[in-house]
C-alpha positions as protocol buffer text, in pm:
chain_id: "A"
residue {
  index: 1
  type: MET
  ca { x: -1262 y: -664 z: 1191 }
}
residue {
  index: 2
  type: ILE
  ca { x: -1008 y: -790 z: 937 }
}
residue {
  index: 3
  type: ILE
  ca { x: -876 y: -1144 z: 979 }
}
residue {
  index: 4
  type: VAL
  ca { x: -564 y: -1259 z: 796 }
}
residue {
  index: 5
  type: THR
  ca { x: -488 y: -1628 z: 752 }
}
residue {
  index: 6
  type: GLY
  ca { x: -136 y: -1761 z: 706 }
}
residue {
  index: 7
  type: ALA
  ca { x: -2 y: -1472 z: 911 }
}
residue {
  index: 8
  type: THR
  ca { x: 312 y: -1660 z: 1012 }
}
residue {
  index: 9
  type: GLY
  ca { x: 416 y: -1692 z: 647 }
}
residue {
  index: 10
  type: GLN
  ca { x: 608 y: -1434 z: 449 }
}
residue {
  index: 11
  type: LEU
  ca { x: 315 y: -1275 z: 268 }
}
residue {
  index: 12
  type: GLY
  ca { x: 58 y: -1292 z: 549 }
}
residue {
  index: 13
  type: ARG
  ca { x: 295 y: -1146 z: 807 }
}
residue {
  index: 14
  type: ALA
  ca { x: 388 y: -865 z: 570 }
}
residue {
  index: 15
  type: VAL
  ca { x: 20 y: -786 z: 508 }
}
residue {
  index: 16
  type: VAL
  ca { x: -39 y: -759 z: 883 }
}
residue {
  index: 17
  type: ARG
  ca { x: 263 y: -533 z: 926 }
}
residue {
  index: 18
  type: ASN
  ca { x: 122 y: -303 z: 660 }
}
residue {
  index: 19
  type: LEU
  ca { x: -226 y: -310 z: 810 }
}
residue {
  index: 20
  type: LEU
  ca { x: -80 y: -195 z: 1143 }
}
residue {
  index: 21
  type: HIS
  ca { x: 34 y: 124 z: 968 }
}
residue {
  index: 22
  type: ARG
  ca { x: -321 y: 187 z: 846 }
}
residue {
  index: 23
  type: VAL
  ca { x: -563 y: 80 z: 1122 }
}
residue {
  index: 24
  type: SER
  ca { x: -545 y: 17 z: 1494 }
}
residue {
  index: 25
  type: ALA
  ca { x: -438 y: -326 z: 1615 }
}
residue {
  index: 26
  type: ASP
  ca { x: -778 y: -396 z: 1770 }
}
residue {
  index: 27
  type: GLN
  ca { x: -924 y: -406 z: 1417 }
}
residue {
  index: 28
  type: ILE
  ca { x: -693 y: -689 z: 1312 }
}
residue {
  index: 29
  type: ALA
  ca { x: -689 y: -1058 z: 1400 }
}
residue {
  index: 30
  type: VAL
  ca { x: -493 y: -1346 z: 1255 }
}
residue {
  index: 31
  type: SER
  ca { x: -586 y: -1710 z: 1208 }
}
residue {
  index: 32
  type: VAL
  ca { x: -284 y: -1939 z: 1239 }
}
residue {
  index: 33
  type: ARG
  ca { x: -221 y: -2305 z: 1308 }
}
residue {
  index: 34
  type: ASP
  ca { x: 46 y: -2239 z: 1572 }
}
residue {
  index: 35
  type: ALA
  ca { x: -22 y: -1939 z: 1793 }
}
residue {
  index: 36
  type: SER
  ca { x: 332 y: -1945 z: 1936 }
}
residue {
  index: 37
  type: LYS
  ca { x: 468 y: -1844 z: 1597 }
}
residue {
  index: 38
  type: ALA
  ca { x: 257 y: -1526 z: 1604 }
}
residue {
  index: 39
  type: SER
  ca { x: 373 y: -1404 z: 1945 }
}
residue {
  index: 40
  type: ASP
  ca { x: 533 y: -1097 z: 1789 }
}
residue {
  index: 41
  type: LEU
  ca { x: 198 y: -998 z: 1639 }
}
residue {
  index: 42
  type: ALA
  ca { x: 23 y: -1056 z: 1971 }
}
residue {
  index: 43
  type: ALA
  ca { x: 278 y: -828 z: 2136 }
}
residue {
  index: 44
  type: GLN
  ca { x: 167 y: -551 z: 1899 }
}
residue {
  index: 45
  type: GLY
  ca { x: -197 y: -592 z: 2004 }
}
residue {
  index: 46
  type: VAL
  ca { x: -314 y: -818 z: 1718 }
}
residue {
  index: 47
  type: GLU
  ca { x: -559 y: -1085 z: 1830 }
}
residue {
  index: 48
  type: VAL
  ca { x: -420 y: -1431 z: 1756 }
}
residue {
  index: 49
  type: ARG
  ca { x: -672 y: -1706 z: 1688 }
}
residue {
  index: 50
  type: VAL
  ca { x: -607 y: -2071 z: 1611 }
}
residue {
  index: 51
  type: GLY
  ca { x: -754 y: -2196 z: 1286 }
}
residue {
  index: 52
  type: ASP
  ca { x: -670 y: -2475 z: 1044 }
}
residue {
  index: 53
  type: PHE
  ca { x: -798 y: -2511 z: 687 }
}
residue {
  index: 54
  type: THR
  ca { x: -852 y: -2882 z: 754 }
}
residue {
  index: 55
  type: ASP
  ca { x: -1105 y: -2806 z: 1032 }
}
residue {
  index: 56
  type: VAL
  ca { x: -1404 y: -2613 z: 897 }
}
residue {
  index: 57
  type: ASP
  ca { x: -1581 y: -2576 z: 1233 }
}
residue {
  index: 58
  type: GLY
  ca { x: -1266 y: -2461 z: 1411 }
}
residue {
  index: 59
  type: LEU
  ca { x: -1187 y: -2222 z: 1130 }
}
residue {
  index: 60
  type: ALA
  ca { x: -1539 y: -2076 z: 1145 }
}
residue {
  index: 61
  type: ARG
  ca { x: -1480 y: -2002 z: 1514 }
}
residue {
  index: 62
  type: ALA
  ca { x: -1151 y: -1834 z: 1423 }
}
residue {
  index: 63
  type: PHE
  ca { x: -1341 y: -1619 z: 1170 }
}
residue {
  index: 64
  type: ALA
  ca { x: -1609 y: -1512 z: 1421 }
}
residue {
  index: 65
  type: ASN
  ca { x: -1710 y: -1143 z: 1405 }
}
residue {
  index: 66
  type: ALA
  ca { x: -1497 y: -1082 z: 1097 }
}
residue {
  index: 67
  type: ASP
  ca { x: -1609 y: -829 z: 841 }
}
residue {
  index: 68
  type: GLN
  ca { x: -1336 y: -933 z: 596 }
}
residue {
  index: 69
  type: VAL
  ca { x: -1113 y: -1240 z: 580 }
}
residue {
  index: 70
  type: LEU
  ca { x: -797 y: -1252 z: 375 }
}
residue {
  index: 71
  type: ILE
  ca { x: -738 y: -1612 z: 268 }
}
residue {
  index: 72
  type: VAL
  ca { x: -371 y: -1647 z: 186 }
}
residue {
  index: 73
  type: SER
  ca { x: -354 y: -1936 z: -58 }
}
residue {
  index: 74
  type: ALA
  ca { x: -240 y: -2264 z: 96 }
}
residue {
  index: 75
  type: ASP
  ca { x: 113 y: -2392 z: 47 }
}
residue {
  index: 76
  type: LYS
  ca { x: -21 y: -2702 z: -126 }
}
residue {
  index: 77
  type: LEU
  ca { x: -70 y: -2812 z: -484 }
}
residue {
  index: 78
  type: GLY
  ca { x: -350 y: -2944 z: -699 }
}
residue {
  index: 79
  type: GLU
  ca { x: -659 y: -3093 z: -541 }
}
residue {
  index: 80
  type: ASP
  ca { x: -510 y: -3059 z: -192 }
}
residue {
  index: 81
  type: ALA
  ca { x: -501 y: -2681 z: -233 }
}
residue {
  index: 82
  type: LEU
  ca { x: -850 y: -2665 z: -379 }
}
residue {
  index: 83
  type: ARG
  ca { x: -990 y: -2870 z: -91 }
}
residue {
  index: 84
  type: LEU
  ca { x: -829 y: -2646 z: 172 }
}
residue {
  index: 85
  type: HIS
  ca { x: -948 y: -2327 z: 1 }
}
residue {
  index: 86
  type: ARG
  ca { x: -1299 y: -2473 z: -26 }
}
residue {
  index: 87
  type: SER
  ca { x: -1294 y: -2540 z: 349 }
}
residue {
  index: 88
  type: ALA
  ca { x: -1193 y: -2179 z: 419 }
}
residue {
  index: 89
  type: ILE
  ca { x: -1474 y: -2049 z: 199 }
}
residue {
  index: 90
  type: HIS
  ca { x: -1728 y: -2270 z: 379 }
}
residue {
  index: 91
  type: ALA
  ca { x: -1593 y: -2154 z: 718 }
}
residue {
  index: 92
  type: ALA
  ca { x: -1627 y: -1790 z: 616 }
}
residue {
  index: 93
  type: ARG
  ca { x: -1986 y: -1847 z: 512 }
}
residue {
  index: 94
  type: SER
  ca { x: -2063 y: -2023 z: 842 }
}
residue {
  index: 95
  type: ALA
  ca { x: -1910 y: -1736 z: 1037 }
}
residue {
  index: 96
  type: GLY
  ca { x: -2114 y: -1473 z: 852 }
}
residue {
  index: 97
  type: VAL
  ca { x: -1811 y: -1301 z: 699 }
}
residue {
  index: 98
  type: ARG
  ca { x: -1912 y: -1014 z: 468 }
}
residue {
  index: 99
  type: ARG
  ca { x: -1624 y: -1043 z: 221 }
}
residue {
  index: 100
  type: ILE
  ca { x: -1350 y: -1291 z: 136 }
}
residue {
  index: 101
  type: LEU
  ca { x: -1026 y: -1173 z: -19 }
}
residue {
  index: 102
  type: TYR
  ca { x: -810 y: -1443 z: -176 }
}
residue {
  index: 103
  type: THR
  ca { x: -449 y: -1424 z: -292 }
}
residue {
  index: 104
  type: SER
  ca { x: -465 y: -1547 z: -649 }
}
residue {
  index: 105
  type: HIS
  ca { x: -222 y: -1519 z: -941 }
}
residue {
  index: 106
  type: MET
  ca { x: -212 y: -1300 z: -1250 }
}
residue {
  index: 107
  type: GLY
  ca { x: -176 y: -1614 z: -1464 }
}
residue {
  index: 108
  type: ALA
  ca { x: -480 y: -1794 z: -1321 }
}
residue {
  index: 109
  type: ARG
  ca { x: -617 y: -2003 z: -1608 }
}
residue {
  index: 110
  type: ALA
  ca { x: -807 y: -2329 z: -1612 }
}
residue {
  index: 111
  type: GLY
  ca { x: -582 y: -2586 z: -1776 }
}
residue {
  index: 112
  type: SER
  ca { x: -267 y: -2372 z: -1743 }
}
residue {
  index: 113
  type: PRO
  ca { x: 61 y: -2559 z: -1793 }
}
residue {
  index: 114
  type: PHE
  ca { x: 164 y: -2402 z: -1462 }
}
residue {
  index: 115
  type: LEU
  ca { x: -26 y: -2610 z: -1205 }
}
residue {
  index: 116
  type: PRO
  ca { x: -67 y: -2339 z: -937 }
}
residue {
  index: 117
  type: ALA
  ca { x: -229 y: -2110 z: -1197 }
}
residue {
  index: 118
  type: ASP
  ca { x: -484 y: -2381 z: -1273 }
}
residue {
  index: 119
  type: GLN
  ca { x: -566 y: -2430 z: -905 }
}
residue {
  index: 120
  type: HIS
  ca { x: -603 y: -2054 z: -851 }
}
residue {
  index: 121
  type: ALA
  ca { x: -857 y: -2052 z: -1133 }
}
residue {
  index: 122
  type: GLY
  ca { x: -1039 y: -2335 z: -959 }
}
residue {
  index: 123
  type: THR
  ca { x: -1058 y: -2143 z: -631 }
}
residue {
  index: 124
  type: GLU
  ca { x: -1178 y: -1831 z: -813 }
}
residue {
  index: 125
  type: ALA
  ca { x: -1461 y: -2043 z: -958 }
}
residue {
  index: 126
  type: GLU
  ca { x: -1547 y: -2165 z: -607 }
}
residue {
  index: 127
  type: LEU
  ca { x: -1558 y: -1806 z: -483 }
}
residue {
  index: 128
  type: ALA
  ca { x: -1786 y: -1700 z: -769 }
}
residue {
  index: 129
  type: GLN
  ca { x: -2028 y: -1977 z: -672 }
}
residue {
  index: 130
  type: SER
  ca { x: -2011 y: -1912 z: -296 }
}
residue {
  index: 131
  type: ASP
  ca { x: -2286 y: -1645 z: -269 }
}
residue {
  index: 132
  type: LEU
  ca { x: -2036 y: -1436 z: -73 }
}
residue {
  index: 133
  type: ALA
  ca { x: -1886 y: -1106 z: -176 }
}
residue {
  index: 134
  type: TYR
  ca { x: -1526 y: -1171 z: -275 }
}
residue {
  index: 135
  type: THR
  ca { x: -1214 y: -1012 z: -413 }
}
residue {
  index: 136
  type: SER
  ca { x: -957 y: -1221 z: -595 }
}
residue {
  index: 137
  type: LEU
  ca { x: -620 y: -1050 z: -571 }
}
residue {
  index: 138
  type: ARG
  ca { x: -446 y: -1130 z: -900 }
}
residue {
  index: 139
  type: HIS
  ca { x: -87 y: -1108 z: -779 }
}
residue {
  index: 140
  type: GLY
  ca { x: 198 y: -1062 z: -1020 }
}
residue {
  index: 141
  type: PHE
  ca { x: 450 y: -1344 z: -1029 }
}
residue {
  index: 142
  type: TYR
  ca { x: 675 y: -1315 z: -722 }
}
residue {
  index: 143
  type: ALA
  ca { x: 1017 y: -1182 z: -818 }
}
residue {
  index: 144
  type: GLU
  ca { x: 1156 y: -1387 z: -530 }
}
residue {
  index: 145
  type: SER
  ca { x: 1031 y: -1704 z: -701 }
}
residue {
  index: 146
  type: CYS
  ca { x: 1228 y: -1612 z: -1010 }
}
residue {
  index: 147
  type: LEU
  ca { x: 1548 y: -1578 z: -808 }
}
residue {
  index: 148
  type: GLN
  ca { x: 1486 y: -1917 z: -646 }
}
residue {
  index: 149
  type: MET
  ca { x: 1443 y: -2075 z: -987 }
}
residue {
  index: 150
  type: ILE
  ca { x: 1751 y: -1930 z: -1152 }
}
residue {
  index: 151
  type: GLY
  ca { x: 1978 y: -1833 z: -862 }
}
residue {
  index: 152
  type: ASP
  ca { x: 2229 y: -2114 z: -921 }
}
residue {
  index: 153
  type: ASP
  ca { x: 2250 y: -2030 z: -1291 }
}
residue {
  index: 154
  type: LEU
  ca { x: 2310 y: -1663 z: -1218 }
}
residue {
  index: 155
  type: ALA
  ca { x: 2587 y: -1760 z: -978 }
}
residue {
  index: 156
  type: SER
  ca { x: 2747 y: -1985 z: -1241 }
}
residue {
  index: 157
  type: GLY
  ca { x: 2746 y: -1712 z: -1505 }
}
residue {
  index: 158
  type: GLU
  ca { x: 2518 y: -1890 z: -1749 }
}
residue {
  index: 159
  type: LEU
  ca { x: 2140 y: -1878 z: -1744 }
}
residue {
  index: 160
  type: ARG
  ca { x: 2046 y: -2209 z: -1910 }
}
residue {
  index: 161
  type: VAL
  ca { x: 1668 y: -2210 z: -1941 }
}
residue {
  index: 162
  type: PRO
  ca { x: 1394 y: -2316 z: -2180 }
}
residue {
  index: 163
  type: GLU
  ca { x: 1231 y: -2068 z: -2415 }
}
residue {
  index: 164
  type: ASP
  ca { x: 1017 y: -1829 z: -2211 }
}
residue {
  index: 165
  type: GLY
  ca { x: 814 y: -1512 z: -2258 }
}
residue {
  index: 166
  type: PRO
  ca { x: 783 y: -1174 z: -2089 }
}
residue {
  index: 167
  type: THR
  ca { x: 688 y: -1196 z: -1720 }
}
residue {
  index: 168
  type: SER
  ca { x: 590 y: -907 z: -1495 }
}
residue {
  index: 169
  type: TRP
  ca { x: 792 y: -1015 z: -1191 }
}
residue {
  index: 170
  type: THR
  ca { x: 663 y: -834 z: -881 }
}
residue {
  index: 171
  type: ALA
  ca { x: 814 y: -799 z: -534 }
}
residue {
  index: 172
  type: ARG
  ca { x: 624 y: -982 z: -260 }
}
residue {
  index: 173
  type: ALA
  ca { x: 665 y: -683 z: -26 }
}
residue {
  index: 174
  type: ASP
  ca { x: 489 y: -456 z: -276 }
}
residue {
  index: 175
  type: LEU
  ca { x: 202 y: -703 z: -312 }
}
residue {
  index: 176
  type: ALA
  ca { x: 162 y: -724 z: 66 }
}
residue {
  index: 177
  type: GLU
  ca { x: 141 y: -347 z: 84 }
}
residue {
  index: 178
  type: GLY
  ca { x: -111 y: -340 z: -200 }
}
residue {
  index: 179
  type: ASP
  ca { x: -323 y: -609 z: -34 }
}
residue {
  index: 180
  type: ALA
  ca { x: -334 y: -407 z: 289 }
}
residue {
  index: 181
  type: ALA
  ca { x: -441 y: -98 z: 95 }
}
residue {
  index: 182
  type: ILE
  ca { x: -729 y: -290 z: -63 }
}
residue {
  index: 183
  type: LEU
  ca { x: -838 y: -433 z: 273 }
}
residue {
  index: 184
  type: VAL
  ca { x: -882 y: -83 z: 418 }
}
residue {
  index: 185
  type: ALA
  ca { x: -1004 y: 89 z: 101 }
}
residue {
  index: 186
  type: ASP
  ca { x: -1315 y: 306 z: 114 }
}
residue {
  index: 187
  type: ARG
  ca { x: -1471 y: 103 z: -166 }
}
residue {
  index: 188
  type: ASP
  ca { x: -1511 y: -270 z: -212 }
}
residue {
  index: 189
  type: TRP
  ca { x: -1306 y: -439 z: -479 }
}
residue {
  index: 190
  type: ASN
  ca { x: -1559 y: -674 z: -629 }
}
residue {
  index: 191
  type: GLY
  ca { x: -1461 y: -991 z: -813 }
}
residue {
  index: 192
  type: ILE
  ca { x: -1124 y: -1027 z: -982 }
}
residue {
  index: 193
  type: THR
  ca { x: -877 y: -739 z: -960 }
}
residue {
  index: 194
  type: PRO
  ca { x: -670 y: -616 z: -1251 }
}
residue {
  index: 195
  type: PRO
  ca { x: -322 y: -774 z: -1254 }
}
residue {
  index: 196
  type: LEU
  ca { x: -132 y: -641 z: -952 }
}
residue {
  index: 197
  type: THR
  ca { x: 207 y: -621 z: -1116 }
}
residue {
  index: 198
  type: GLY
  ca { x: 526 y: -432 z: -1168 }
}
residue {
  index: 199
  type: THR
  ca { x: 533 y: -182 z: -1451 }
}
residue {
  index: 200
  type: THR
  ca { x: 729 y: -392 z: -1702 }
}
residue {
  index: 201
  type: ALA
  ca { x: 741 y: -752 z: -1822 }
}
residue {
  index: 202
  type: ILE
  ca { x: 1082 y: -893 z: -1905 }
}
residue {
  index: 203
  type: THR
  ca { x: 1230 y: -1212 z: -2046 }
}
residue {
  index: 204
  type: MET
  ca { x: 1505 y: -1435 z: -1911 }
}
residue {
  index: 205
  type: ALA
  ca { x: 1739 y: -1285 z: -2170 }
}
residue {
  index: 206
  type: GLU
  ca { x: 1674 y: -943 z: -2020 }
}
residue {
  index: 207
  type: ILE
  ca { x: 1728 y: -1079 z: -1669 }
}
residue {
  index: 208
  type: ALA
  ca { x: 2069 y: -1206 z: -1781 }
}
residue {
  index: 209
  type: VAL
  ca { x: 2157 y: -854 z: -1898 }
}
residue {
  index: 210
  type: ILE
  ca { x: 2037 y: -702 z: -1571 }
}
residue {
  index: 211
  type: ALA
  ca { x: 2237 y: -957 z: -1371 }
}
residue {
  index: 212
  type: SER
  ca { x: 2545 y: -881 z: -1576 }
}
residue {
  index: 213
  type: ASN
  ca { x: 2509 y: -510 z: -1506 }
}
residue {
  index: 214
  type: VAL
  ca { x: 2438 y: -558 z: -1135 }
}
residue {
  index: 215
  type: THR
  ca { x: 2719 y: -806 z: -1070 }
}
residue {
  index: 216
  type: GLY
  ca { x: 2975 y: -654 z: -1304 }
}
residue {
  index: 217
  type: ARG
  ca { x: 3042 y: -990 z: -1471 }
}
residue {
  index: 218
  type: GLU
  ca { x: 2885 y: -1147 z: -1776 }
}
residue {
  index: 219
  type: VAL
  ca { x: 2585 y: -1373 z: -1730 }
}
residue {
  index: 220
  type: ARG
  ca { x: 2513 y: -1553 z: -2056 }
}
residue {
  index: 221
  type: HIS
  ca { x: 2163 y: -1654 z: -2163 }
}
residue {
  index: 222
  type: THR
  ca { x: 2137 y: -1994 z: -2331 }
}
residue {
  index: 223
  type: ILE
  ca { x: 1811 y: -2149 z: -2447 }
}
residue {
  index: 224
  type: ILE
  ca { x: 1789 y: -2525 z: -2395 }
}
residue {
  index: 225
  type: SER
  ca { x: 1508 y: -2771 z: -2460 }
}
residue {
  index: 226
  type: ASP
  ca { x: 1235 y: -2838 z: -2207 }
}
residue {
  index: 227
  type: ASP
  ca { x: 1355 y: -3196 z: -2167 }
}
residue {
  index: 228
  type: GLU
  ca { x: 1717 y: -3094 z: -2113 }
}
residue {
  index: 229
  type: TRP
  ca { x: 1619 y: -2842 z: -1847 }
}
residue {
  index: 230
  type: ARG
  ca { x: 1386 y: -3087 z: -1671 }
}
residue {
  index: 231
  type: ASN
  ca { x: 1641 y: -3369 z: -1676 }
}
residue {
  index: 232
  type: ALA
  ca { x: 1913 y: -3142 z: -1539 }
}
residue {
  index: 233
  type: ARG
  ca { x: 1691 y: -3042 z: -1248 }
}
residue {
  index: 234
  type: ILE
  ca { x: 1607 y: -3403 z: -1169 }
}
residue {
  index: 235
  type: ALA
  ca { x: 1973 y: -3503 z: -1193 }
}
residue {
  index: 236
  type: ALA
  ca { x: 2050 y: -3229 z: -939 }
}
residue {
  index: 237
  type: GLY
  ca { x: 1806 y: -3388 z: -693 }
}
residue {
  index: 238
  type: MET
  ca { x: 1477 y: -3213 z: -764 }
}
residue {
  index: 239
  type: PRO
  ca { x: 1172 y: -3445 z: -750 }
}
residue {
  index: 240
  type: SER
  ca { x: 1025 y: -3492 z: -1097 }
}
residue {
  index: 241
  type: PHE
  ca { x: 688 y: -3357 z: -983 }
}
residue {
  index: 242
  type: TYR
  ca { x: 840 y: -3023 z: -886 }
}
residue {
  index: 243
  type: ALA
  ca { x: 1055 y: -3012 z: -1197 }
}
residue {
  index: 244
  type: ASP
  ca { x: 736 y: -3044 z: -1403 }
}
residue {
  index: 245
  type: ILE
  ca { x: 572 y: -2763 z: -1208 }
}
residue {
  index: 246
  type: LEU
  ca { x: 864 y: -2527 z: -1262 }
}
residue {
  index: 247
  type: LEU
  ca { x: 886 y: -2622 z: -1629 }
}
residue {
  index: 248
  type: GLY
  ca { x: 524 y: -2512 z: -1647 }
}
residue {
  index: 249
  type: VAL
  ca { x: 638 y: -2157 z: -1565 }
}
residue {
  index: 250
  type: PHE
  ca { x: 832 y: -2142 z: -1892 }
}
residue {
  index: 251
  type: ARG
  ca { x: 556 y: -2308 z: -2092 }
}
residue {
  index: 252
  type: ALA
  ca { x: 292 y: -2068 z: -1960 }
}
residue {
  index: 253
  type: ALA
  ca { x: 523 y: -1767 z: -2001 }
}
residue {
  index: 254
  type: ARG
  ca { x: 582 y: -1834 z: -2369 }
}
residue {
  index: 255
  type: ARG
  ca { x: 203 y: -1842 z: -2416 }
}
residue {
  index: 256
  type: GLY
  ca { x: 195 y: -1490 z: -2272 }
}
residue {
  index: 257
  type: ASP
  ca { x: 19 y: -1586 z: -1949 }
}
residue {
  index: 258
  type: PHE
  ca { x: 242 y: -1363 z: -1733 }
}
residue {
  index: 259
  type: ALA
  ca { x: 305 y: -1075 z: -1973 }
}
residue {
  index: 260
  type: ALA
  ca { x: 31 y: -837 z: -1860 }
}
residue {
  index: 261
  type: THR
  ca { x: 118 y: -519 z: -1674 }
}
residue {
  index: 262
  type: ASP
  ca { x: -123 y: -279 z: -1509 }
}
residue {
  index: 263
  type: PRO
  ca { x: -94 y: 51 z: -1314 }
}
residue {
  index: 264
  type: THR
  ca { x: -325 y: -62 z: -1033 }
}
residue {
  index: 265
  type: LEU
  ca { x: -49 y: -171 z: -794 }
}
residue {
  index: 266
  type: GLU
  ca { x: 146 y: 151 z: -850 }
}
residue {
  index: 267
  type: THR
  ca { x: -170 y: 349 z: -772 }
}
residue {
  index: 268
  type: LEU
  ca { x: -226 y: 152 z: -452 }
}
residue {
  index: 269
  type: LEU
  ca { x: 133 y: 203 z: -340 }
}
residue {
  index: 270
  type: GLY
  ca { x: 154 y: 568 z: -440 }
}
residue {
  index: 271
  type: ARG
  ca { x: 492 y: 496 z: -595 }
}
residue {
  index: 272
  type: PRO
  ca { x: 638 y: 271 z: -866 }
}
residue {
  index: 273
  type: PRO
  ca { x: 669 y: -95 z: -763 }
}
residue {
  index: 274
  type: ARG
  ca { x: 1020 y: -231 z: -721 }
}
residue {
  index: 275
  type: THR
  ca { x: 1186 y: -338 z: -1045 }
}
residue {
  index: 276
  type: MET
  ca { x: 1359 y: -669 z: -1106 }
}
residue {
  index: 277
  type: ARG
  ca { x: 1686 y: -477 z: -1107 }
}
residue {
  index: 278
  type: GLU
  ca { x: 1614 y: -349 z: -755 }
}
residue {
  index: 279
  type: VAL
  ca { x: 1509 y: -694 z: -633 }
}
residue {
  index: 280
  type: LEU
  ca { x: 1820 y: -854 z: -780 }
}
residue {
  index: 281
  type: SER
  ca { x: 2047 y: -582 z: -641 }
}
residue {
  index: 282
  type: THR
  ca { x: 1901 y: -628 z: -293 }
}
residue {
  index: 283
  type: ALA
  ca { x: 1941 y: -1007 z: -314 }
}
residue {
  index: 284
  type: ILE
  ca { x: 2304 y: -977 z: -418 }
}
residue {
  index: 285
  type: ALA
  ca { x: 2377 y: -720 z: -149 }
}
């Protein structure tokens, strides 16, 4: 049996939808905090179990009889995230799970200027020390996250951002489909996967050109200092902690942390992954 955590979130729910195209519903269960939010999955024959990363014993019961568990990374930051992931790993061990799959990030690096990338590296280290078989799914940077970061600038006609570097933005829907393919693959994917990314890495300057072409109006690209960008975000109401996290995206990108591309995701999908142009066109439509 495959158990998916976080199945009421965007990624987890999409993974389950894709699994339902590949295996029968009786081979899938989900572990969620609020079962009422997974009623649509239950209606399709998916077993809904209640599990919480803060309750190791309860989570172990939710993982009972699982062959594989997909741990969708927690929507927390720093030590809070590491603690929750550690609890999920311990619960999987207690339940006798054969393999853990974990949704990591292509830029996972200890000490990364992008805090989530540092915490993903920490969880990967925990998995390596767990004595369990594991697969760390090195997801490309969500294209949807890029649009959230720069959407207001695109609307204004000027993309005012710090210096960056090429980033292989990847559609969440494609990653969910790739994850499902790995979960049902004939072979085990041991350890850390290659980067699961789109086929190209692009800069903010290139995104401005794409946006100009898609919208039919000019979107200028202007490089500003890190401090100017951070201060503008805080002045607009963003908490300083989150402004620092997002600034870390640019700092890590210009080190090349998100520049890798790899054909693995395209092979899993059997087609090219969606491009940033396609993602942007869909968002505008």
